[in-house]
VEXFIDO-560566 format. One record per residue: residue number from 1; residue in one letter; z, x, y of N, C-alpha, C in turn. Coordinates in nm, 3 decimals. Atoms other than C-alpha are relative to their C-alpha. Layout:
<atoms>
ATOM  pos  code  n_pz  n_px  n_py  ca_pz  ca_px  ca_py  c_pz  c_px  c_py
ATOM  NUM  a  Z  X  Y  Z  X  Y  Z  X  Y;
...
</atoms>
This chain:
<atoms>
ATOM  pos  code  n_pz  n_px  n_py  ca_pz  ca_px  ca_py  c_pz  c_px  c_py
ATOM  1  m  0.079  0.015  0.122  -6.505  1.395  0.721  0.085  0.032  -0.124;
ATOM  2  l  -0.085  -0.038  0.112  -6.259  1.576  0.496  0.107  -0.106  -0.025;
ATOM  3  q  -0.102  0.105  0.014  -5.998  1.308  0.567  -0.059  -0.122  -0.068;
ATOM  4  f  0.067  0.114  0.061  -6.249  1.036  0.471  -0.018  0.023  -0.150;
ATOM  5  r  0.019  -0.031  0.141  -6.325  1.212  0.140  0.132  -0.009  -0.077;
ATOM  6  a  -0.131  0.006  0.065  -5.955  1.245  0.062  0.043  -0.145  -0.023;
ATOM  7  l  -0.034  0.142  0.014  -5.900  0.875  0.125  -0.085  -0.067  -0.107;
ATOM  8  l  0.090  0.056  0.100  -6.202  0.790  -0.089  0.046  0.038  -0.141;
ATOM  9  r  -0.048  -0.045  0.131  -6.073  1.004  -0.379  0.128  -0.074  -0.039;
ATOM  10  q  -0.126  0.070  0.027  -5.730  0.843  -0.348  -0.025  -0.145  -0.040;
ATOM  11  s  0.034  0.138  0.031  -5.883  0.495  -0.349  -0.060  -0.012  -0.139;
ATOM  12  l  0.062  0.002  0.132  -6.094  0.575  -0.655  0.103  0.024  -0.109;
ATOM  13  y  -0.105  -0.029  0.097  -5.790  0.716  -0.832  0.086  -0.124  -0.026;
ATOM  14  v  -0.083  0.120  0.013  -5.582  0.404  -0.763  -0.075  -0.107  -0.078;
ATOM  15  t  0.081  0.099  0.070  -5.868  0.181  -0.879  -0.010  0.032  -0.148;
ATOM  16  a  0.011  -0.043  0.140  -5.911  0.384  -1.199  0.131  -0.023  -0.074;
ATOM  17  m  -0.130  0.020  0.063  -5.537  0.370  -1.268  0.025  -0.147  -0.029;
ATOM  18  l  -0.019  0.143  0.019  -5.528  -0.008  -1.221  -0.085  -0.052  -0.116;
ATOM  19  l  0.087  0.041  0.109  -5.824  -0.053  -1.453  0.055  0.049  -0.134;
ATOM  20  f  -0.058  -0.054  0.123  -5.655  0.171  -1.710  0.122  -0.082  -0.043;
ATOM  21  l  -0.120  0.076  0.031  -5.327  -0.021  -1.688  -0.034  -0.140  -0.050;
ATOM  22  q  0.042  0.134  0.042  -5.506  -0.353  -1.718  -0.056  0.002  -0.142;
ATOM  23  s  0.056  -0.009  0.135  -5.679  -0.229  -2.032  0.111  0.018  -0.103;
ATOM  24  c  -0.114  -0.017  0.090  -5.335  -0.146  -2.181  0.091  -0.122  0.014;
ATOM  25  t  -0.074  0.124  -0.018  -5.218  -0.505  -2.190  0.079  -0.035  -0.126;
ATOM  26  t  -0.085  0.048  0.110  -4.928  -0.622  -2.405  -0.003  -0.151  0.000;
ATOM  27  s  0.008  0.146  0.011  -4.981  -0.978  -2.528  0.118  -0.051  -0.083;
ATOM  28  v  -0.114  0.059  0.069  -4.684  -1.191  -2.630  -0.020  -0.151  -0.007;
ATOM  29  v  -0.002  0.145  0.019  -4.707  -1.541  -2.777  0.143  -0.036  -0.038;
ATOM  30  v  -0.144  0.023  0.019  -4.350  -1.665  -2.745  0.025  -0.093  -0.118;
ATOM  31  e  -0.035  0.077  0.118  -4.209  -1.789  -3.074  0.146  0.024  -0.034;
ATOM  32  g  -0.139  -0.018  0.041  -3.864  -1.843  -3.216  0.069  -0.134  -0.018;
ATOM  33  t  -0.078  0.121  0.021  -3.598  -2.093  -3.310  0.086  -0.027  0.122;
ATOM  34  v  -0.078  0.038  -0.117  -3.453  -2.276  -3.012  0.070  -0.131  -0.032;
ATOM  35  p  -0.070  0.124  0.035  -3.186  -2.526  -3.122  0.018  -0.091  0.120;
ATOM  36  t  -0.019  0.098  -0.106  -3.154  -2.845  -2.920  0.149  -0.014  0.030;
ATOM  37  p  -0.143  0.010  -0.032  -2.821  -2.858  -2.732  0.053  -0.141  -0.024;
ATOM  38  l  -0.065  0.130  0.013  -2.574  -3.138  -2.804  0.029  -0.053  0.139;
ATOM  39  v  -0.010  0.053  -0.136  -2.581  -3.367  -2.501  0.051  -0.143  -0.001;
ATOM  40  s  -0.034  0.140  -0.020  -2.450  -3.693  -2.364  -0.130  -0.075  0.029;
ATOM  41  v  0.127  0.072  -0.012  -2.733  -3.944  -2.401  -0.001  -0.084  0.128;
ATOM  42  i  0.019  0.084  -0.118  -2.861  -4.099  -2.079  -0.058  -0.133  -0.047;
ATOM  43  p  0.043  0.129  0.055  -2.893  -4.473  -2.159  -0.120  -0.058  0.074;
ATOM  44  a  0.122  0.046  -0.068  -3.251  -4.519  -2.043  -0.120  0.028  -0.089;
ATOM  45  r  0.127  -0.018  0.071  -3.600  -4.559  -2.187  -0.096  0.069  0.097;
ATOM  46  m  0.073  -0.079  -0.097  -3.804  -4.287  -2.022  -0.140  0.037  -0.048;
ATOM  47  g  0.130  -0.061  0.022  -4.168  -4.197  -1.999  0.012  0.147  0.038;
ATOM  48  v  -0.005  -0.144  -0.028  -4.215  -3.818  -2.008  -0.142  0.050  0.020;
ATOM  49  y  0.134  -0.054  -0.028  -4.513  -3.647  -1.848  0.003  0.152  -0.003;
ATOM  50  y  0.017  -0.144  0.007  -4.612  -3.293  -1.944  -0.140  0.034  0.052;
ATOM  51  s  0.129  -0.038  -0.056  -4.888  -3.149  -1.726  -0.068  0.102  -0.090;
ATOM  52  d  0.073  -0.100  0.077  -5.159  -2.927  -1.874  0.056  0.139  0.026;
ATOM  53  e  -0.057  -0.131  -0.033  -5.006  -2.630  -1.691  0.130  0.022  -0.077;
ATOM  54  f  -0.125  -0.011  0.073  -4.668  -2.702  -1.852  -0.027  0.021  -0.149;
ATOM  55  r  0.032  -0.010  0.142  -4.823  -2.743  -2.197  -0.056  0.137  -0.038;
ATOM  56  r  0.071  -0.126  0.031  -5.018  -2.415  -2.172  0.045  0.114  0.090;
ATOM  57  f  -0.044  -0.097  -0.100  -4.804  -2.207  -1.938  -0.014  0.144  -0.049;
ATOM  58  k  0.018  -0.142  0.031  -4.897  -1.838  -1.933  0.033  0.082  0.125;
ATOM  59  h  -0.035  -0.090  -0.111  -4.779  -1.548  -1.722  -0.072  0.132  -0.020;
ATOM  60  e  0.070  -0.128  0.005  -4.985  -1.240  -1.641  0.049  0.088  0.114;
ATOM  61  e  -0.050  -0.092  -0.102  -4.860  -0.934  -1.457  -0.037  0.142  -0.039;
ATOM  62  v  0.035  -0.140  0.024  -4.959  -0.569  -1.420  0.100  0.089  0.074;
ATOM  63  f  -0.092  -0.097  -0.059  -4.708  -0.288  -1.360  -0.063  0.138  -0.002;
ATOM  64  r  0.059  -0.132  -0.012  -4.806  0.057  -1.245  0.042  0.092  -0.116;
ATOM  65  d  -0.051  -0.092  0.101  -4.586  0.229  -1.506  -0.015  -0.049  -0.144;
ATOM  66  s  -0.001  0.051  0.138  -4.605  -0.003  -1.807  -0.122  -0.084  -0.036;
ATOM  67  g  0.123  0.071  0.033  -4.949  -0.163  -1.789  0.010  -0.150  0.019;
ATOM  68  g  0.007  0.144  -0.018  -5.039  -0.528  -1.812  0.076  -0.076  -0.107;
ATOM  69  w  -0.069  0.089  0.092  -4.850  -0.813  -1.974  -0.064  -0.137  0.007;
ATOM  70  h  0.054  0.135  0.011  -4.988  -1.143  -2.095  0.096  -0.078  -0.089;
ATOM  71  i  -0.106  0.070  0.074  -4.710  -1.384  -2.199  -0.030  -0.148  -0.004;
ATOM  72  d  0.035  0.141  0.023  -4.788  -1.725  -2.346  0.127  -0.076  -0.042;
ATOM  73  l  -0.121  0.077  0.028  -4.487  -1.962  -2.325  -0.030  -0.142  -0.047;
ATOM  74  g  0.035  0.141  0.009  -4.677  -2.289  -2.361  0.052  -0.078  -0.119;
ATOM  75  k  -0.033  0.080  0.118  -4.633  -2.411  -2.719  0.151  -0.001  -0.027;
ATOM  76  q  -0.144  -0.009  0.026  -4.275  -2.286  -2.760  0.079  -0.083  0.101;
ATOM  77  n  -0.068  0.072  -0.106  -4.165  -2.430  -2.427  -0.019  -0.151  -0.015;
ATOM  78  l  0.029  0.143  0.019  -4.335  -2.767  -2.491  0.077  -0.056  -0.118;
ATOM  79  r  -0.069  0.047  0.120  -4.189  -2.799  -2.841  0.149  -0.019  0.028;
ATOM  80  f  -0.142  0.011  -0.032  -3.840  -2.735  -2.708  0.028  -0.123  0.086;
ATOM  81  f  -0.024  0.114  -0.090  -3.870  -2.996  -2.431  -0.025  -0.133  -0.070;
ATOM  82  q  0.020  0.124  0.076  -4.008  -3.255  -2.670  0.125  -0.034  -0.081;
ATOM  83  n  -0.124  0.023  0.074  -3.696  -3.212  -2.884  0.116  -0.032  0.094;
ATOM  84  l  -0.108  0.021  -0.096  -3.470  -3.195  -2.579  0.001  -0.142  0.055;
ATOM  85  t  0.005  0.134  -0.060  -3.589  -3.521  -2.424  0.033  -0.109  -0.102;
ATOM  86  k  -0.037  0.096  0.104  -3.551  -3.702  -2.757  0.151  -0.013  -0.011;
ATOM  87  s  -0.146  0.001  0.007  -3.184  -3.606  -2.750  0.063  -0.045  0.132;
ATOM  88  l  -0.057  0.024  -0.133  -3.137  -3.653  -2.374  -0.003  -0.146  0.040;
ATOM  89  f  0.015  0.141  -0.039  -3.260  -4.013  -2.338  0.008  -0.091  -0.123;
ATOM  90  a  -0.012  0.096  0.110  -3.203  -4.326  -2.547  -0.134  -0.019  -0.071;
ATOM  91  e  0.135  0.011  0.056  -3.581  -4.364  -2.596  -0.096  0.076  0.092;
ATOM  92  i  0.100  -0.067  -0.082  -3.881  -4.162  -2.480  -0.140  -0.036  -0.048;
ATOM  93  q  0.141  0.023  0.031  -4.256  -4.207  -2.467  -0.082  0.092  0.089;
ATOM  94  e  0.085  -0.087  -0.082  -4.508  -3.945  -2.355  -0.106  -0.084  0.071;
ATOM  95  v  0.090  0.080  -0.082  -4.722  -4.083  -2.073  -0.098  0.092  0.073;
ATOM  96  h  0.095  -0.077  -0.079  -5.018  -3.975  -1.863  0.056  0.020  0.141;
ATOM  97  q  -0.050  -0.033  -0.133  -4.985  -3.850  -1.507  0.027  -0.124  0.083;
ATOM  98  p  -0.031  0.115  -0.087  -4.806  -4.103  -1.280  -0.091  0.001  0.123;
ATOM  99  p  -0.076  0.125  0.021  -4.834  -4.343  -1.110  -0.052  -0.081  -0.120;
ATOM  100  l  0.035  0.087  0.111  -4.827  -4.583  -1.405  -0.008  -0.144  0.049;
ATOM  101  t  0.012  0.141  -0.037  -4.922  -4.949  -1.391  0.127  -0.075  -0.038;
ATOM  102  t  -0.114  0.085  0.033  -4.668  -5.230  -1.406  0.005  -0.028  -0.149;
ATOM  103  e  0.006  0.027  0.143  -4.785  -5.307  -1.759  0.045  0.122  -0.080;
ATOM  104  e  -0.040  -0.123  0.071  -4.741  -4.941  -1.867  0.149  0.027  0.013;
ATOM  105  m  -0.142  -0.021  -0.023  -4.390  -4.944  -1.722  0.085  -0.114  -0.056;
ATOM  106  r  -0.072  0.119  0.044  -4.296  -5.274  -1.885  0.122  0.034  -0.086;
ATOM  107  n  -0.109  -0.034  0.092  -4.081  -5.115  -2.158  0.068  0.132  0.034;
ATOM  108  l  -0.060  -0.125  -0.043  -3.972  -4.810  -1.957  0.089  -0.024  0.122;
ATOM  109  d  -0.091  0.009  -0.114  -3.688  -4.760  -1.710  -0.034  0.102  0.108;
ATOM  110  g  0.036  -0.102  -0.097  -3.838  -4.456  -1.540  -0.087  0.106  -0.063;
ATOM  111  v  0.085  -0.109  0.047  -4.039  -4.135  -1.573  0.068  0.133  0.031;
ATOM  112  f  -0.061  -0.133  -0.010  -3.916  -3.778  -1.629  -0.112  0.104  -0.005;
ATOM  113  i  0.109  -0.099  -0.008  -4.139  -3.483  -1.530  0.058  0.141  0.014;
ATOM  114  p  -0.042  -0.141  -0.013  -4.049  -3.119  -1.607  -0.119  0.088  0.038;
ATOM  115  s  0.104  -0.097  -0.033  -4.245  -2.826  -1.466  0.064  0.138  0.010;
ATOM  116  i  -0.047  -0.136  -0.016  -4.217  -2.449  -1.448  -0.042  0.050  0.138;
ATOM  117  e  0.028  -0.050  -0.134  -4.189  -2.317  -1.093  -0.030  0.151  -0.003;
ATOM  118  k  0.013  -0.146  -0.003  -4.157  -1.949  -1.176  0.051  0.059  -0.131;
ATOM  119  y  -0.046  -0.078  0.115  -4.127  -1.708  -1.468  -0.002  0.147  0.039;
ATOM  120  g  -0.003  -0.142  -0.029  -4.028  -1.345  -1.443  0.071  0.077  -0.109;
ATOM  121  f  -0.066  -0.083  0.100  -3.919  -1.057  -1.663  0.012  0.143  0.050;
ATOM  122  l  -0.020  -0.141  -0.033  -3.796  -0.699  -1.639  0.012  0.080  -0.128;
ATOM  123  t  -0.013  -0.093  0.111  -3.829  -0.406  -1.877  0.093  0.113  0.044;
ATOM  124  p  -0.087  -0.111  -0.039  -3.593  -0.105  -1.887  -0.066  0.099  0.094;
ATOM  125  s  0.069  -0.096  -0.087  -3.858  0.111  -1.722  -0.010  -0.050  0.143;
ATOM  126  i  0.008  0.058  -0.135  -3.869  -0.128  -1.427  0.139  -0.013  0.062;
ATOM  127  s  -0.134  0.028  -0.053  -3.502  -0.221  -1.391  0.093  0.120  -0.003;
ATOM  128  g  -0.090  -0.113  0.015  -3.346  0.108  -1.499  0.118  -0.033  -0.089;
ATOM  129  l  -0.107  0.042  0.090  -3.116  -0.089  -1.732  -0.044  0.020  -0.145;
ATOM  130  k  0.031  -0.026  0.142  -3.100  -0.070  -2.113  -0.047  -0.125  -0.074;
ATOM  131  f  0.043  0.122  0.067  -3.218  -0.424  -2.182  -0.119  -0.063  0.072;
ATOM  132  y  0.108  0.081  -0.055  -3.512  -0.655  -2.129  0.059  -0.135  0.043;
ATOM  133  s  -0.051  0.129  -0.048  -3.453  -0.974  -1.932  -0.115  -0.091  0.041;
ATOM  134  a  0.100  0.100  -0.040  -3.641  -1.295  -1.855  0.071  -0.115  0.071;
ATOM  135  s  -0.055  0.117  -0.069  -3.584  -1.589  -1.625  -0.110  -0.103  0.018;
ATOM  136  i  0.093  0.111  -0.020  -3.749  -1.930  -1.598  0.062  -0.098  0.098;
ATOM  137  e  -0.046  0.101  -0.096  -3.711  -2.157  -1.297  -0.073  -0.132  -0.029;
ATOM  138  y  0.055  0.132  0.028  -3.764  -2.518  -1.405  0.022  -0.092  0.119;
ATOM  139  r  -0.020  0.109  -0.095  -3.810  -2.815  -1.177  -0.014  -0.130  -0.078;
ATOM  140  v  0.006  0.128  0.070  -3.730  -3.159  -1.317  0.010  -0.112  0.103;
ATOM  141  a  0.002  0.114  -0.092  -3.812  -3.481  -1.134  0.014  -0.128  -0.079;
ATOM  142  m  -0.017  0.131  0.062  -3.712  -3.838  -1.216  -0.042  -0.109  0.098;
ATOM  143  y  0.045  0.115  -0.080  -3.868  -4.163  -1.093  0.049  -0.127  -0.067;
ATOM  144  d  -0.049  0.125  0.057  -3.743  -4.518  -1.136  -0.116  -0.088  -0.045;
ATOM  145  k  0.098  0.091  0.061  -3.926  -4.819  -1.276  -0.117  -0.034  0.093;
ATOM  146  v  0.105  0.035  -0.096  -4.123  -4.887  -0.956  -0.065  0.123  0.062;
ATOM  147  g  0.063  -0.122  -0.047  -4.216  -4.522  -0.897  0.071  0.071  0.113;
ATOM  148  a  -0.076  -0.068  -0.105  -3.953  -4.434  -0.636  0.073  0.119  -0.060;
ATOM  149  k  -0.063  -0.121  0.053  -3.812  -4.085  -0.675  0.152  -0.014  -0.003;
ATOM  150  v  -0.146  -0.003  0.015  -3.458  -4.074  -0.811  0.052  0.133  0.053;
ATOM  151  g  -0.037  -0.133  -0.048  -3.441  -3.701  -0.740  -0.077  0.107  -0.072;
ATOM  152  d  0.056  -0.114  0.072  -3.567  -3.356  -0.834  0.092  0.119  0.019;
ATOM  153  w  -0.097  -0.108  0.003  -3.374  -3.043  -0.920  -0.065  0.127  -0.056;
ATOM  154  n  0.043  -0.129  0.051  -3.441  -2.673  -0.971  0.113  0.061  -0.082;
ATOM  155  i  -0.099  -0.056  0.091  -3.261  -2.516  -1.266  -0.059  0.127  -0.062;
ATOM  156  v  0.049  -0.128  0.049  -3.291  -2.153  -1.378  0.069  0.037  -0.131;
ATOM  157  g  -0.052  -0.047  0.127  -3.250  -2.026  -1.734  -0.019  0.151  -0.011;
ATOM  158  y  0.005  -0.145  0.013  -3.176  -1.662  -1.818  0.013  0.042  -0.146;
ATOM  159  g  -0.014  -0.057  0.134  -3.211  -1.450  -2.129  -0.019  0.150  0.005;
ATOM  160  k  0.018  -0.145  0.006  -3.185  -1.083  -2.223  0.003  0.047  -0.145;
ATOM  161  s  0.009  -0.057  0.134  -3.250  -0.863  -2.524  0.020  0.150  0.009;
ATOM  162  e  -0.027  -0.144  -0.001  -3.123  -0.515  -2.603  -0.126  0.079  -0.031;
ATOM  163  g  0.123  -0.077  0.014  -3.398  -0.258  -2.568  -0.011  0.079  -0.128;
ATOM  164  g  0.007  -0.086  0.117  -3.304  -0.046  -2.869  -0.019  -0.073  -0.130;
ATOM  165  l  0.007  0.076  0.124  -3.317  -0.328  -3.123  -0.140  -0.050  -0.032;
ATOM  166  f  0.133  0.057  0.020  -3.677  -0.444  -3.075  -0.105  0.087  0.067;
ATOM  167  s  0.110  -0.057  -0.076  -4.018  -0.321  -2.969  -0.009  -0.076  0.132;
ATOM  168  s  0.005  0.061  -0.133  -4.108  -0.409  -2.610  -0.048  -0.145  -0.006;
ATOM  169  d  0.049  0.138  0.006  -4.308  -0.720  -2.702  0.099  -0.092  -0.070;
ATOM  170  e  -0.102  0.080  0.069  -4.039  -0.841  -2.945  0.119  -0.027  0.092;
ATOM  171  a  -0.113  0.015  -0.090  -3.771  -0.784  -2.682  -0.030  -0.104  0.109;
ATOM  172  i  0.038  0.100  -0.101  -3.959  -0.985  -2.418  -0.006  -0.138  -0.062;
ATOM  173  n  0.003  0.128  0.070  -4.017  -1.260  -2.673  0.142  -0.056  -0.015;
ATOM  174  e  -0.138  0.042  0.022  -3.645  -1.274  -2.756  0.065  -0.044  0.132;
ATOM  175  a  -0.059  0.034  -0.130  -3.539  -1.273  -2.390  -0.057  -0.130  0.054;
ATOM  176  t  0.064  0.122  -0.050  -3.788  -1.549  -2.308  0.049  -0.123  -0.077;
ATOM  177  v  -0.053  0.111  0.081  -3.674  -1.770  -2.598  0.140  -0.038  0.047;
ATOM  178  l  -0.136  0.027  -0.047  -3.315  -1.735  -2.477  -0.001  -0.063  0.139;
ATOM  179  a  0.010  0.060  -0.134  -3.421  -1.819  -2.121  -0.041  -0.147  -0.008;
ATOM  180  i  0.039  0.139  0.022  -3.592  -2.138  -2.243  0.121  -0.081  -0.046;
ATOM  181  r  -0.119  0.069  0.054  -3.279  -2.231  -2.437  0.104  -0.022  0.110;
ATOM  182  d  -0.101  0.009  -0.106  -3.049  -2.158  -2.142  -0.041  -0.102  0.106;
ATOM  183  g  0.047  0.096  -0.100  -3.264  -2.355  -1.897  0.011  -0.143  -0.051;
ATOM  184  g  -0.010  0.134  0.058  -3.282  -2.654  -2.132  0.142  -0.048  -0.009;
ATOM  185  a  -0.141  0.038  0.010  -2.907  -2.650  -2.189  0.057  -0.037  0.136;
ATOM  186  r  -0.047  0.031  -0.135  -2.842  -2.646  -1.815  -0.051  -0.137  0.045;
ATOM  187  i  0.056  0.131  -0.035  -3.074  -2.943  -1.766  0.077  -0.110  -0.071;
ATOM  188  a  -0.068  0.101  0.082  -2.907  -3.134  -2.049  0.142  -0.026  0.050;
ATOM  189  i  -0.139  0.013  -0.042  -2.556  -3.068  -1.917  0.011  -0.054  0.142;
ATOM  190  e  -0.015  0.029  -0.142  -2.615  -3.102  -1.544  -0.068  -0.127  0.047;
ATOM  191  l  0.079  0.112  -0.051  -2.867  -3.385  -1.516  0.081  -0.128  0.011;
ATOM  192  i  -0.071  0.128  0.001  -2.641  -3.676  -1.609  0.111  -0.004  0.106;
ATOM  193  d  -0.107  -0.004  -0.100  -2.377  -3.559  -1.357  -0.052  0.002  0.143;
ATOM  194  q  0.055  0.002  -0.135  -2.616  -3.557  -1.062  0.032  -0.135  0.067;
ATOM  195  p  -0.033  0.125  -0.070  -2.501  -3.816  -0.802  -0.116  -0.099  0.005;
ATOM  196  a  0.116  0.090  -0.008  -2.855  -3.955  -0.771  -0.024  -0.069  -0.133;
ATOM  197  v  0.018  0.059  0.132  -2.877  -4.011  -1.147  0.109  -0.102  -0.027;
ATOM  198  q  -0.110  0.093  0.018  -2.535  -4.175  -1.156  -0.023  -0.128  0.081;
ATOM  199  a  0.027  0.117  -0.084  -2.633  -4.406  -0.868  -0.112  -0.085  -0.059;
ATOM  200  w  0.112  0.071  0.063  -2.959  -4.495  -1.045  0.046  -0.077  -0.123;
ATOM  201  l  -0.051  0.067  0.119  -2.781  -4.575  -1.370  0.088  -0.120  0.039;
ATOM  202  q  -0.085  0.109  -0.045  -2.527  -4.790  -1.181  -0.083  -0.117  0.051;
ATOM  203  s  0.086  0.106  -0.052  -2.803  -4.982  -1.004  -0.071  -0.074  -0.113;
ATOM  204  r  0.062  0.064  0.117  -2.974  -5.047  -1.339  0.099  -0.092  -0.070;
ATOM  205  h  -0.104  0.079  0.065  -2.648  -5.173  -1.485  0.027  -0.129  0.078;
ATOM  206  e  -0.025  0.118  -0.082  -2.587  -5.408  -1.193  -0.117  -0.096  -0.003;
ATOM  207  s  0.119  0.085  0.007  -2.944  -5.536  -1.207  -0.005  -0.076  -0.131;
ATOM  208  f  -0.001  0.064  0.131  -2.908  -5.610  -1.578  0.102  -0.113  -0.003;
ATOM  209  e  -0.104  0.103  -0.002  -2.582  -5.800  -1.524  -0.042  -0.120  0.083;
ATOM  210  s  0.045  0.109  -0.087  -2.738  -6.001  -1.243  -0.104  -0.087  -0.069;
ATOM  211  s  0.105  0.076  0.068  -3.040  -6.101  -1.452  0.054  -0.077  -0.119;
ATOM  212  a  -0.059  0.068  0.115  -2.814  -6.200  -1.743  0.078  -0.123  0.040;
ATOM  213  g  -0.074  0.117  -0.047  -2.631  -6.456  -1.525  0.148  0.025  -0.001;
ATOM  214  p  -0.145  -0.017  -0.006  -2.260  -6.502  -1.454  0.062  -0.003  -0.139;
ATOM  215  p  -0.066  0.001  0.131  -2.020  -6.437  -1.744  0.037  -0.141  -0.042;
ATOM  216  g  -0.041  0.129  0.054  -1.965  -6.739  -1.968  -0.104  -0.108  0.008;
ATOM  217  v  0.102  0.104  -0.014  -2.284  -6.926  -1.877  -0.056  -0.038  -0.136;
ATOM  218  a  0.060  0.029  0.131  -2.437  -6.894  -2.223  0.098  -0.076  -0.087;
ATOM  219  e  -0.098  0.068  0.081  -2.111  -6.998  -2.389  0.019  -0.144  0.046;
ATOM  220  n  -0.017  0.136  -0.052  -2.078  -7.303  -2.160  -0.115  -0.090  -0.042;
ATOM  221  i  0.117  0.079  0.039  -2.431  -7.416  -2.238  0.011  -0.038  -0.147;
ATOM  222  e  -0.013  0.030  0.143  -2.367  -7.387  -2.613  0.109  -0.105  -0.022;
ATOM  223  s  -0.108  0.096  0.015  -2.041  -7.583  -2.572  -0.044  -0.140  0.036;
ATOM  224  i  0.050  0.131  -0.043  -2.211  -7.867  -2.383  -0.093  -0.059  -0.104;
ATOM  225  e  0.093  0.048  0.102  -2.487  -7.891  -2.643  0.075  -0.047  -0.123;
ATOM  226  s  -0.078  0.038  0.117  -2.226  -7.904  -2.920  0.066  -0.135  0.019;
ATOM  227  i  -0.066  0.129  -0.029  -2.041  -8.193  -2.751  -0.101  -0.114  -0.006;
ATOM  228  e  0.103  0.104  0.000  -2.363  -8.389  -2.695  -0.044  -0.035  -0.140;
ATOM  229  n  0.043  0.025  0.138  -2.465  -8.348  -3.056  0.106  -0.075  -0.080;
ATOM  230  s  -0.106  0.066  0.074  -2.124  -8.461  -3.184  0.015  -0.146  0.039;
ATOM  231  e  -0.011  0.139  -0.044  -2.144  -8.784  -2.979  -0.118  -0.084  -0.043;
ATOM  232  t  0.118  0.074  0.043  -2.481  -8.879  -3.122  0.024  -0.059  -0.138;
ATOM  233  p  -0.023  0.062  0.134  -2.451  -9.135  -3.414  -0.092  0.064  -0.103;
ATOM  234  e  0.078  -0.062  0.105  -2.566  -8.992  -3.742  -0.115  -0.090  -0.046;
ATOM  235  n  0.105  0.094  0.046  -2.770  -9.309  -3.827  -0.018  -0.107  0.107;
ATOM  236  v  0.019  0.093  -0.113  -2.900  -9.488  -3.518  -0.067  -0.129  -0.045;
ATOM  237  d  0.067  0.120  0.046  -3.096  -9.737  -3.728  0.087  -0.087  -0.090;
ATOM  238  g  -0.083  0.074  0.094  -2.810  -9.851  -3.953  0.086  -0.105  0.071;
ATOM  239  d  -0.086  0.102  -0.055  -2.575  -10.146  -3.907  0.129  0.063  0.049;
ATOM  240  p  -0.127  -0.053  -0.049  -2.268  -10.082  -3.696  0.112  -0.037  -0.094;
ATOM  241  d  -0.114  0.026  0.087  -1.937  -10.065  -3.872  0.066  -0.133  0.036;
ATOM  242  a  -0.067  0.128  -0.024  -1.756  -10.393  -3.913  0.132  0.023  0.066;
</atoms>
């Protein structure tokens, strides 16, 4: 009986502590300047799909020692990717969730879909280090004109902020902004070098050349038309020369 009471008191204590920590929640709406990296443009017209989860991504976590955290990455993350894709592809157009119809794909070469697989952060009280850190694991998928998957890749961005320079919420904000920037830069640099992307671009190039016809066809047609026109008398109704 005494053991049961002790367990009950312990359970009530843990529950009370969790409720207390949850009530001490730090809310962070991530904001900041995230410059778009300079990239090699992928010569393709791409549809870009941003899911509702990507547009409004939020992370919630409760720590025994530091209470609850509510971190809203959505708007900052979306704004950065909208700027990134404009620089990454020759042309972009935001689209609804695939699959798209043939008509919707008429002026597009493929579809690009970013998502967030995982977000995490550490505070000095958790890590024992003197800085705050954040990491974002992105997943980016690409599909060709007919909806076949070109490939998908997981890319992780990291950021950290010195603990003594900011308050805890400001430090997490700074670390998260840097993680978004780092992840975007890795995507921009690494995507075009992926073998699957290179093979897709090569197949598009070969398809374009095939549809354009053998080299010199257009010039030959123009040459033939020019000869035919030069052999036609200027005045078919007039008297022939004496």
